[in-house]
mmCIF file of the C-alpha atoms, coordinates in Angstrom:
data_MODEL
# 
_entry.id   MODEL 
# 
loop_
_atom_site.group_PDB 
_atom_site.id 
_atom_site.type_symbol 
_atom_site.label_atom_id 
_atom_site.label_alt_id 
_atom_site.label_comp_id 
_atom_site.label_asym_id 
_atom_site.label_entity_id 
_atom_site.label_seq_id 
_atom_site.pdbx_PDB_ins_code 
_atom_site.Cartn_x 
_atom_site.Cartn_y 
_atom_site.Cartn_z 
_atom_site.occupancy 
_atom_site.B_iso_or_equiv 
_atom_site.pdbx_formal_charge 
_atom_site.auth_seq_id 
_atom_site.auth_comp_id 
_atom_site.auth_asym_id 
_atom_site.auth_atom_id 
_atom_site.pdbx_PDB_model_num 
ATOM 1   C CA . UNK A 1 1   ? -25.650  -150.860 -122.152 1.00 0.00 ? 1   UNK A CA 1 
ATOM 2   C CA . UNK A 1 2   ? -26.739  -147.929 -119.507 1.00 0.00 ? 2   UNK A CA 1 
ATOM 3   C CA . UNK A 1 3   ? -25.207  -148.313 -116.101 1.00 0.00 ? 3   UNK A CA 1 
ATOM 4   C CA . UNK A 1 4   ? -27.695  -148.254 -113.365 1.00 0.00 ? 4   UNK A CA 1 
ATOM 5   C CA . UNK A 1 5   ? -27.858  -144.856 -111.616 1.00 0.00 ? 5   UNK A CA 1 
ATOM 6   C CA . UNK A 1 6   ? -29.267  -144.219 -107.482 1.00 0.00 ? 6   UNK A CA 1 
ATOM 7   C CA . UNK A 1 7   ? -31.404  -141.733 -107.553 1.00 0.00 ? 7   UNK A CA 1 
ATOM 8   C CA . UNK A 1 8   ? -32.417  -140.410 -104.129 1.00 0.00 ? 8   UNK A CA 1 
ATOM 9   C CA . UNK A 1 9   ? -35.609  -141.444 -102.213 1.00 0.00 ? 9   UNK A CA 1 
ATOM 10  C CA . UNK A 1 10  ? -38.935  -139.728 -103.016 1.00 0.00 ? 10  UNK A CA 1 
ATOM 11  C CA . UNK A 1 11  ? -41.908  -139.969 -100.558 1.00 0.00 ? 11  UNK A CA 1 
ATOM 12  C CA . UNK A 1 12  ? -42.713  -139.705 -97.140  1.00 0.00 ? 12  UNK A CA 1 
ATOM 13  C CA . UNK A 1 13  ? -41.116  -141.881 -94.249  1.00 0.00 ? 13  UNK A CA 1 
ATOM 14  C CA . UNK A 1 14  ? -43.578  -143.477 -92.188  1.00 0.00 ? 14  UNK A CA 1 
ATOM 15  C CA . UNK A 1 15  ? -41.433  -141.800 -89.210  1.00 0.00 ? 15  UNK A CA 1 
ATOM 16  C CA . UNK A 1 16  ? -42.429  -138.509 -90.782  1.00 0.00 ? 16  UNK A CA 1 
ATOM 17  C CA . UNK A 1 17  ? -45.984  -139.123 -91.250  1.00 0.00 ? 17  UNK A CA 1 
ATOM 18  C CA . UNK A 1 18  ? -46.305  -140.237 -87.845  1.00 0.00 ? 18  UNK A CA 1 
ATOM 19  C CA . UNK A 1 19  ? -44.965  -136.412 -86.996  1.00 0.00 ? 19  UNK A CA 1 
ATOM 20  C CA . UNK A 1 20  ? -47.428  -134.821 -88.793  1.00 0.00 ? 20  UNK A CA 1 
ATOM 21  C CA . UNK A 1 21  ? -50.263  -136.685 -87.543  1.00 0.00 ? 21  UNK A CA 1 
ATOM 22  C CA . UNK A 1 22  ? -49.197  -136.162 -84.320  1.00 0.00 ? 22  UNK A CA 1 
ATOM 23  C CA . UNK A 1 23  ? -48.983  -132.200 -84.481  1.00 0.00 ? 23  UNK A CA 1 
ATOM 24  C CA . UNK A 1 24  ? -52.560  -132.876 -86.408  1.00 0.00 ? 24  UNK A CA 1 
ATOM 25  C CA . UNK A 1 25  ? -53.886  -134.137 -83.427  1.00 0.00 ? 25  UNK A CA 1 
ATOM 26  C CA . UNK A 1 26  ? -52.791  -131.789 -81.045  1.00 0.00 ? 26  UNK A CA 1 
ATOM 27  C CA . UNK A 1 27  ? -53.844  -128.817 -83.028  1.00 0.00 ? 27  UNK A CA 1 
ATOM 28  C CA . UNK A 1 28  ? -56.929  -130.463 -83.402  1.00 0.00 ? 28  UNK A CA 1 
ATOM 29  C CA . UNK A 1 29  ? -57.493  -130.970 -79.766  1.00 0.00 ? 29  UNK A CA 1 
ATOM 30  C CA . UNK A 1 30  ? -56.611  -127.253 -78.908  1.00 0.00 ? 30  UNK A CA 1 
ATOM 31  C CA . UNK A 1 31  ? -58.815  -125.940 -81.584  1.00 0.00 ? 31  UNK A CA 1 
ATOM 32  C CA . UNK A 1 32  ? -62.275  -127.889 -80.780  1.00 0.00 ? 32  UNK A CA 1 
ATOM 33  C CA . UNK A 1 33  ? -63.047  -126.130 -77.272  1.00 0.00 ? 33  UNK A CA 1 
ATOM 34  C CA . UNK A 1 34  ? -62.792  -122.912 -78.953  1.00 0.00 ? 34  UNK A CA 1 
ATOM 35  C CA . UNK A 1 35  ? -64.919  -124.032 -81.941  1.00 0.00 ? 35  UNK A CA 1 
ATOM 36  C CA . UNK A 1 36  ? -67.347  -124.903 -79.561  1.00 0.00 ? 36  UNK A CA 1 
ATOM 37  C CA . UNK A 1 37  ? -67.951  -121.751 -77.975  1.00 0.00 ? 37  UNK A CA 1 
ATOM 38  C CA . UNK A 1 38  ? -68.182  -119.831 -81.642  1.00 0.00 ? 38  UNK A CA 1 
ATOM 39  C CA . UNK A 1 39  ? -70.768  -122.356 -82.192  1.00 0.00 ? 39  UNK A CA 1 
ATOM 40  C CA . UNK A 1 40  ? -72.739  -121.395 -79.252  1.00 0.00 ? 40  UNK A CA 1 
ATOM 41  C CA . UNK A 1 41  ? -71.949  -117.926 -79.865  1.00 0.00 ? 41  UNK A CA 1 
ATOM 42  C CA . UNK A 1 42  ? -73.750  -118.210 -83.561  1.00 0.00 ? 42  UNK A CA 1 
ATOM 43  C CA . UNK A 1 43  ? -76.342  -120.320 -82.491  1.00 0.00 ? 43  UNK A CA 1 
ATOM 44  C CA . UNK A 1 44  ? -77.574  -116.781 -79.830  1.00 0.00 ? 44  UNK A CA 1 
ATOM 45  C CA . UNK A 1 45  ? -76.843  -114.518 -82.389  1.00 0.00 ? 45  UNK A CA 1 
ATOM 46  C CA . UNK A 1 46  ? -78.964  -116.438 -84.628  1.00 0.00 ? 46  UNK A CA 1 
ATOM 47  C CA . UNK A 1 47  ? -81.618  -116.274 -82.411  1.00 0.00 ? 47  UNK A CA 1 
ATOM 48  C CA . UNK A 1 48  ? -81.241  -112.809 -81.593  1.00 0.00 ? 48  UNK A CA 1 
ATOM 49  C CA . UNK A 1 49  ? -81.685  -111.781 -84.993  1.00 0.00 ? 49  UNK A CA 1 
ATOM 50  C CA . UNK A 1 50  ? -84.881  -113.399 -85.352  1.00 0.00 ? 50  UNK A CA 1 
ATOM 51  C CA . UNK A 1 51  ? -86.244  -112.159 -82.443  1.00 0.00 ? 51  UNK A CA 1 
ATOM 52  C CA . UNK A 1 52  ? -85.035  -108.742 -83.563  1.00 0.00 ? 52  UNK A CA 1 
ATOM 53  C CA . UNK A 1 53  ? -86.858  -109.143 -86.392  1.00 0.00 ? 53  UNK A CA 1 
ATOM 54  C CA . UNK A 1 54  ? -90.072  -109.916 -85.489  1.00 0.00 ? 54  UNK A CA 1 
ATOM 55  C CA . UNK A 1 55  ? -90.119  -106.738 -83.053  1.00 0.00 ? 55  UNK A CA 1 
ATOM 56  C CA . UNK A 1 56  ? -89.348  -104.725 -85.988  1.00 0.00 ? 56  UNK A CA 1 
ATOM 57  C CA . UNK A 1 57  ? -91.865  -106.224 -88.016  1.00 0.00 ? 57  UNK A CA 1 
ATOM 58  C CA . UNK A 1 58  ? -94.581  -105.707 -85.479  1.00 0.00 ? 58  UNK A CA 1 
ATOM 59  C CA . UNK A 1 59  ? -94.014  -101.787 -84.676  1.00 0.00 ? 59  UNK A CA 1 
ATOM 60  C CA . UNK A 1 60  ? -93.507  -101.484 -88.495  1.00 0.00 ? 60  UNK A CA 1 
ATOM 61  C CA . UNK A 1 61  ? -96.873  -103.096 -88.863  1.00 0.00 ? 61  UNK A CA 1 
ATOM 62  C CA . UNK A 1 62  ? -98.334  -101.021 -86.480  1.00 0.00 ? 62  UNK A CA 1 
ATOM 63  C CA . UNK A 1 63  ? -97.081  -97.712  -88.178  1.00 0.00 ? 63  UNK A CA 1 
ATOM 64  C CA . UNK A 1 64  ? -97.840  -99.554  -91.495  1.00 0.00 ? 64  UNK A CA 1 
ATOM 65  C CA . UNK A 1 65  ? -101.645 -100.475 -90.764  1.00 0.00 ? 65  UNK A CA 1 
ATOM 66  C CA . UNK A 1 66  ? -102.116 -97.406  -88.855  1.00 0.00 ? 66  UNK A CA 1 
ATOM 67  C CA . UNK A 1 67  ? -103.489 -99.938  -85.905  1.00 0.00 ? 67  UNK A CA 1 
ATOM 68  C CA . UNK A 1 68  ? -102.444 -102.117 -83.134  1.00 0.00 ? 68  UNK A CA 1 
ATOM 69  C CA . UNK A 1 69  ? -100.485 -105.029 -83.444  1.00 0.00 ? 69  UNK A CA 1 
ATOM 70  C CA . UNK A 1 70  ? -99.360  -107.254 -80.884  1.00 0.00 ? 70  UNK A CA 1 
ATOM 71  C CA . UNK A 1 71  ? -96.541  -109.937 -80.394  1.00 0.00 ? 71  UNK A CA 1 
ATOM 72  C CA . UNK A 1 72  ? -96.979  -112.946 -77.984  1.00 0.00 ? 72  UNK A CA 1 
ATOM 73  C CA . UNK A 1 73  ? -95.485  -116.081 -76.501  1.00 0.00 ? 73  UNK A CA 1 
ATOM 74  C CA . UNK A 1 74  ? -96.722  -119.253 -78.044  1.00 0.00 ? 74  UNK A CA 1 
ATOM 75  C CA . UNK A 1 75  ? -96.224  -122.579 -77.894  1.00 0.00 ? 75  UNK A CA 1 
ATOM 76  C CA . UNK A 1 76  ? -98.504  -124.119 -80.503  1.00 0.00 ? 76  UNK A CA 1 
ATOM 77  C CA . UNK A 1 77  ? -98.572  -121.196 -83.098  1.00 0.00 ? 77  UNK A CA 1 
ATOM 78  C CA . UNK A 1 78  ? -102.518 -120.853 -82.863  1.00 0.00 ? 78  UNK A CA 1 
ATOM 79  C CA . UNK A 1 79  ? -102.881 -119.581 -79.382  1.00 0.00 ? 79  UNK A CA 1 
ATOM 80  C CA . UNK A 1 80  ? -101.097 -116.764 -77.035  1.00 0.00 ? 80  UNK A CA 1 
ATOM 81  C CA . UNK A 1 81  ? -99.180  -119.199 -74.075  1.00 0.00 ? 81  UNK A CA 1 
ATOM 82  C CA . UNK A 1 82  ? -96.721  -116.423 -73.045  1.00 0.00 ? 82  UNK A CA 1 
ATOM 83  C CA . UNK A 1 83  ? -93.798  -118.867 -73.934  1.00 0.00 ? 83  UNK A CA 1 
ATOM 84  C CA . UNK A 1 84  ? -91.667  -117.059 -75.968  1.00 0.00 ? 84  UNK A CA 1 
ATOM 85  C CA . UNK A 1 85  ? -89.207  -120.096 -75.679  1.00 0.00 ? 85  UNK A CA 1 
ATOM 86  C CA . UNK A 1 86  ? -91.331  -122.122 -77.856  1.00 0.00 ? 86  UNK A CA 1 
ATOM 87  C CA . UNK A 1 87  ? -91.852  -119.281 -80.393  1.00 0.00 ? 87  UNK A CA 1 
ATOM 88  C CA . UNK A 1 88  ? -94.423  -116.508 -81.331  1.00 0.00 ? 88  UNK A CA 1 
ATOM 89  C CA . UNK A 1 89  ? -97.084  -114.875 -83.347  1.00 0.00 ? 89  UNK A CA 1 
ATOM 90  C CA . UNK A 1 90  ? -97.359  -111.741 -84.702  1.00 0.00 ? 90  UNK A CA 1 
ATOM 91  C CA . UNK A 1 91  ? -100.877 -110.222 -85.228  1.00 0.00 ? 91  UNK A CA 1 
ATOM 92  C CA . UNK A 1 92  ? -103.309 -107.176 -86.194  1.00 0.00 ? 92  UNK A CA 1 
ATOM 93  C CA . UNK A 1 93  ? -106.128 -107.627 -83.018  1.00 0.00 ? 93  UNK A CA 1 
ATOM 94  C CA . UNK A 1 94  ? -108.227 -105.736 -85.453  1.00 0.00 ? 94  UNK A CA 1 
ATOM 95  C CA . UNK A 1 95  ? -111.674 -106.288 -83.344  1.00 0.00 ? 95  UNK A CA 1 
ATOM 96  C CA . UNK A 1 96  ? -109.532 -105.790 -80.103  1.00 0.00 ? 96  UNK A CA 1 
ATOM 97  C CA . UNK A 1 97  ? -110.928 -108.720 -78.555  1.00 0.00 ? 97  UNK A CA 1 
ATOM 98  C CA . UNK A 1 98  ? -107.119 -109.264 -77.513  1.00 0.00 ? 98  UNK A CA 1 
ATOM 99  C CA . UNK A 1 99  ? -107.416 -112.753 -78.929  1.00 0.00 ? 99  UNK A CA 1 
ATOM 100 C CA . UNK A 1 100 ? -105.729 -114.593 -81.670  1.00 0.00 ? 100 UNK A CA 1 
ATOM 101 C CA . UNK A 1 101 ? -107.878 -115.463 -84.751  1.00 0.00 ? 101 UNK A CA 1 
ATOM 102 C CA . UNK A 1 102 ? -106.515 -116.826 -88.123  1.00 0.00 ? 102 UNK A CA 1 
ATOM 103 C CA . UNK A 1 103 ? -107.683 -113.937 -90.204  1.00 0.00 ? 103 UNK A CA 1 
ATOM 104 C CA . UNK A 1 104 ? -105.432 -111.486 -88.098  1.00 0.00 ? 104 UNK A CA 1 
ATOM 105 C CA . UNK A 1 105 ? -102.224 -113.399 -88.008  1.00 0.00 ? 105 UNK A CA 1 
ATOM 106 C CA . UNK A 1 106 ? -99.267  -111.534 -89.665  1.00 0.00 ? 106 UNK A CA 1 
ATOM 107 C CA . UNK A 1 107 ? -96.378  -113.847 -88.896  1.00 0.00 ? 107 UNK A CA 1 
ATOM 108 C CA . UNK A 1 108 ? -95.902  -117.163 -86.601  1.00 0.00 ? 108 UNK A CA 1 
ATOM 109 C CA . UNK A 1 109 ? -92.417  -118.129 -85.383  1.00 0.00 ? 109 UNK A CA 1 
ATOM 110 C CA . UNK A 1 110 ? -92.474  -121.637 -84.526  1.00 0.00 ? 110 UNK A CA 1 
ATOM 111 C CA . UNK A 1 111 ? -90.058  -123.576 -81.968  1.00 0.00 ? 111 UNK A CA 1 
ATOM 112 C CA . UNK A 1 112 ? -86.685  -122.499 -81.283  1.00 0.00 ? 112 UNK A CA 1 
ATOM 113 C CA . UNK A 1 113 ? -83.400  -124.150 -81.410  1.00 0.00 ? 113 UNK A CA 1 
ATOM 114 C CA . UNK A 1 114 ? -83.520  -126.723 -78.117  1.00 0.00 ? 114 UNK A CA 1 
ATOM 115 C CA . UNK A 1 115 ? -79.840  -124.900 -77.799  1.00 0.00 ? 115 UNK A CA 1 
ATOM 116 C CA . UNK A 1 116 ? -81.082  -121.340 -77.254  1.00 0.00 ? 116 UNK A CA 1 
ATOM 117 C CA . UNK A 1 117 ? -83.012  -120.480 -74.130  1.00 0.00 ? 117 UNK A CA 1 
ATOM 118 C CA . UNK A 1 118 ? -85.302  -117.239 -74.242  1.00 0.00 ? 118 UNK A CA 1 
ATOM 119 C CA . UNK A 1 119 ? -86.855  -115.945 -71.315  1.00 0.00 ? 119 UNK A CA 1 
ATOM 120 C CA . UNK A 1 120 ? -89.409  -112.707 -71.570  1.00 0.00 ? 120 UNK A CA 1 
ATOM 121 C CA . UNK A 1 121 ? -90.492  -110.340 -68.680  1.00 0.00 ? 121 UNK A CA 1 
ATOM 122 C CA . UNK A 1 122 ? -93.838  -110.172 -70.447  1.00 0.00 ? 122 UNK A CA 1 
ATOM 123 C CA . UNK A 1 123 ? -96.192  -112.730 -71.904  1.00 0.00 ? 123 UNK A CA 1 
ATOM 124 C CA . UNK A 1 124 ? -97.340  -109.995 -74.856  1.00 0.00 ? 124 UNK A CA 1 
ATOM 125 C CA . UNK A 1 125 ? -96.912  -106.782 -75.643  1.00 0.00 ? 125 UNK A CA 1 
ATOM 126 C CA . UNK A 1 126 ? -97.654  -104.631 -78.557  1.00 0.00 ? 126 UNK A CA 1 
ATOM 127 C CA . UNK A 1 127 ? -97.181  -101.149 -80.262  1.00 0.00 ? 127 UNK A CA 1 
ATOM 128 C CA . UNK A 1 128 ? -99.726  -98.772  -81.307  1.00 0.00 ? 128 UNK A CA 1 
ATOM 129 C CA . UNK A 1 129 ? -100.386 -96.815  -84.681  1.00 0.00 ? 129 UNK A CA 1 
ATOM 130 C CA . UNK A 1 130 ? -97.583  -94.152  -83.843  1.00 0.00 ? 130 UNK A CA 1 
ATOM 131 C CA . UNK A 1 131 ? -95.343  -97.175  -83.023  1.00 0.00 ? 131 UNK A CA 1 
ATOM 132 C CA . UNK A 1 132 ? -95.116  -96.926  -78.853  1.00 0.00 ? 132 UNK A CA 1 
ATOM 133 C CA . UNK A 1 133 ? -95.022  -99.505  -77.081  1.00 0.00 ? 133 UNK A CA 1 
ATOM 134 C CA . UNK A 1 134 ? -98.486  -100.635 -75.238  1.00 0.00 ? 134 UNK A CA 1 
ATOM 135 C CA . UNK A 1 135 ? -97.385  -102.619 -72.133  1.00 0.00 ? 135 UNK A CA 1 
ATOM 136 C CA . UNK A 1 136 ? -97.175  -101.033 -68.719  1.00 0.00 ? 136 UNK A CA 1 
ATOM 137 C CA . UNK A 1 137 ? -94.220  -103.127 -67.708  1.00 0.00 ? 137 UNK A CA 1 
ATOM 138 C CA . UNK A 1 138 ? -90.468  -102.915 -68.931  1.00 0.00 ? 138 UNK A CA 1 
ATOM 139 C CA . UNK A 1 139 ? -90.232  -105.182 -72.113  1.00 0.00 ? 139 UNK A CA 1 
ATOM 140 C CA . UNK A 1 140 ? -86.802  -107.605 -72.023  1.00 0.00 ? 140 UNK A CA 1 
ATOM 141 C CA . UNK A 1 141 ? -85.796  -110.666 -73.342  1.00 0.00 ? 141 UNK A CA 1 
ATOM 142 C CA . UNK A 1 142 ? -82.976  -112.679 -72.039  1.00 0.00 ? 142 UNK A CA 1 
ATOM 143 C CA . UNK A 1 143 ? -81.270  -115.156 -74.667  1.00 0.00 ? 143 UNK A CA 1 
ATOM 144 C CA . UNK A 1 144 ? -78.300  -117.476 -73.647  1.00 0.00 ? 144 UNK A CA 1 
ATOM 145 C CA . UNK A 1 145 ? -77.028  -121.100 -74.709  1.00 0.00 ? 145 UNK A CA 1 
ATOM 146 C CA . UNK A 1 146 ? -78.616  -124.577 -73.184  1.00 0.00 ? 146 UNK A CA 1 
ATOM 147 C CA . UNK A 1 147 ? -75.171  -125.525 -72.248  1.00 0.00 ? 147 UNK A CA 1 
ATOM 148 C CA . UNK A 1 148 ? -73.963  -121.938 -71.316  1.00 0.00 ? 148 UNK A CA 1 
ATOM 149 C CA . UNK A 1 149 ? -70.351  -122.102 -69.832  1.00 0.00 ? 149 UNK A CA 1 
ATOM 150 C CA . UNK A 1 150 ? -69.881  -120.332 -66.483  1.00 0.00 ? 150 UNK A CA 1 
ATOM 151 C CA . UNK A 1 151 ? -68.388  -117.257 -66.449  1.00 0.00 ? 151 UNK A CA 1 
ATOM 152 C CA . UNK A 1 152 ? -68.171  -116.713 -70.076  1.00 0.00 ? 152 UNK A CA 1 
ATOM 153 C CA . UNK A 1 153 ? -69.797  -113.573 -71.931  1.00 0.00 ? 153 UNK A CA 1 
ATOM 154 C CA . UNK A 1 154 ? -72.617  -115.717 -73.901  1.00 0.00 ? 154 UNK A CA 1 
ATOM 155 C CA . UNK A 1 155 ? -76.238  -113.726 -72.434  1.00 0.00 ? 155 UNK A CA 1 
ATOM 156 C CA . UNK A 1 156 ? -77.745  -111.221 -74.917  1.00 0.00 ? 156 UNK A CA 1 
ATOM 157 C CA . UNK A 1 157 ? -80.499  -109.064 -73.890  1.00 0.00 ? 157 UNK A CA 1 
ATOM 158 C CA . UNK A 1 158 ? -83.146  -107.091 -76.036  1.00 0.00 ? 158 UNK A CA 1 
ATOM 159 C CA . UNK A 1 159 ? -85.233  -103.983 -74.722  1.00 0.00 ? 159 UNK A CA 1 
ATOM 160 C CA . UNK A 1 160 ? -87.951  -102.113 -75.674  1.00 0.00 ? 160 UNK A CA 1 
ATOM 161 C CA . UNK A 1 161 ? -88.323  -99.027  -74.754  1.00 0.00 ? 161 UNK A CA 1 
ATOM 162 C CA . UNK A 1 162 ? -91.699  -97.106  -73.982  1.00 0.00 ? 162 UNK A CA 1 
ATOM 163 C CA . UNK A 1 163 ? -90.921  -94.996  -77.553  1.00 0.00 ? 163 UNK A CA 1 
ATOM 164 C CA . UNK A 1 164 ? -90.321  -98.262  -79.615  1.00 0.00 ? 164 UNK A CA 1 
ATOM 165 C CA . UNK A 1 165 ? -86.643  -98.389  -79.447  1.00 0.00 ? 165 UNK A CA 1 
ATOM 166 C CA . UNK A 1 166 ? -85.343  -101.889 -79.433  1.00 0.00 ? 166 UNK A CA 1 
ATOM 167 C CA . UNK A 1 167 ? -81.402  -102.045 -77.612  1.00 0.00 ? 167 UNK A CA 1 
ATOM 168 C CA . UNK A 1 168 ? -79.693  -105.143 -78.361  1.00 0.00 ? 168 UNK A CA 1 
ATOM 169 C CA . UNK A 1 169 ? -77.178  -105.417 -75.161  1.00 0.00 ? 169 UNK A CA 1 
ATOM 170 C CA . UNK A 1 170 ? -74.743  -108.260 -73.953  1.00 0.00 ? 170 UNK A CA 1 
ATOM 171 C CA . UNK A 1 171 ? -75.935  -109.292 -70.469  1.00 0.00 ? 171 UNK A CA 1 
ATOM 172 C CA . UNK A 1 172 ? -72.885  -110.299 -69.011  1.00 0.00 ? 172 UNK A CA 1 
ATOM 173 C CA . UNK A 1 173 ? -71.784  -113.916 -68.236  1.00 0.00 ? 173 UNK A CA 1 
ATOM 174 C CA . UNK A 1 174 ? -73.290  -117.349 -67.740  1.00 0.00 ? 174 UNK A CA 1 
ATOM 175 C CA . UNK A 1 175 ? -74.384  -117.831 -63.960  1.00 0.00 ? 175 UNK A CA 1 
# 
C-alpha cells in the first residue's frame, strides 16, 4: 500500500476571487466616463469626415464636369430644405433653375446620427467650374455631440474659403 501524501491546495479561495472582482469593478467605474468621451469624439469625427467627403465631392464634380455643382441641406433627401442636420443633396444644376431634379442628383446623404448636432451658416452653396465657392457669404459648419459636456473640447468647425479651400478646426469647448 502507498501512503497518502498531502498535496498543497490548488485553486482560488473565495476571498481572493472577491478581491479581484472588487478591483475590476473599481477599474471599470473609473474607465467608463473616459470611454463615453471617446465614443462622443468618435461620433463627431465620423460625421465631420462624412461632411468633408461630400464637400470635396461637390468641388471635384464641379471641376470634372466643368459646370456648377451645388450642395444643400435636405431633411427629405428630395428637395432643398436648408437643414443640413437632416442630410444633404449634391447635384449638378444643369438647367440653371436652382431646383433639384432627379436626373441632376449626384449623391444623397440621409439623416445624421441623432447624437450629433450639425448647424450650417448657409442653406446651400456650390462650386463653379473652376472649383471656386459660389456663395457670397462665408460658409461654415459646426458639429458637436448632442450631449456635449460643458467645458470639454468636443466641437468641430468646417470652413470653406472663397477659393474652395476646406479647413477643419476644433471650434472649442461646449457651452
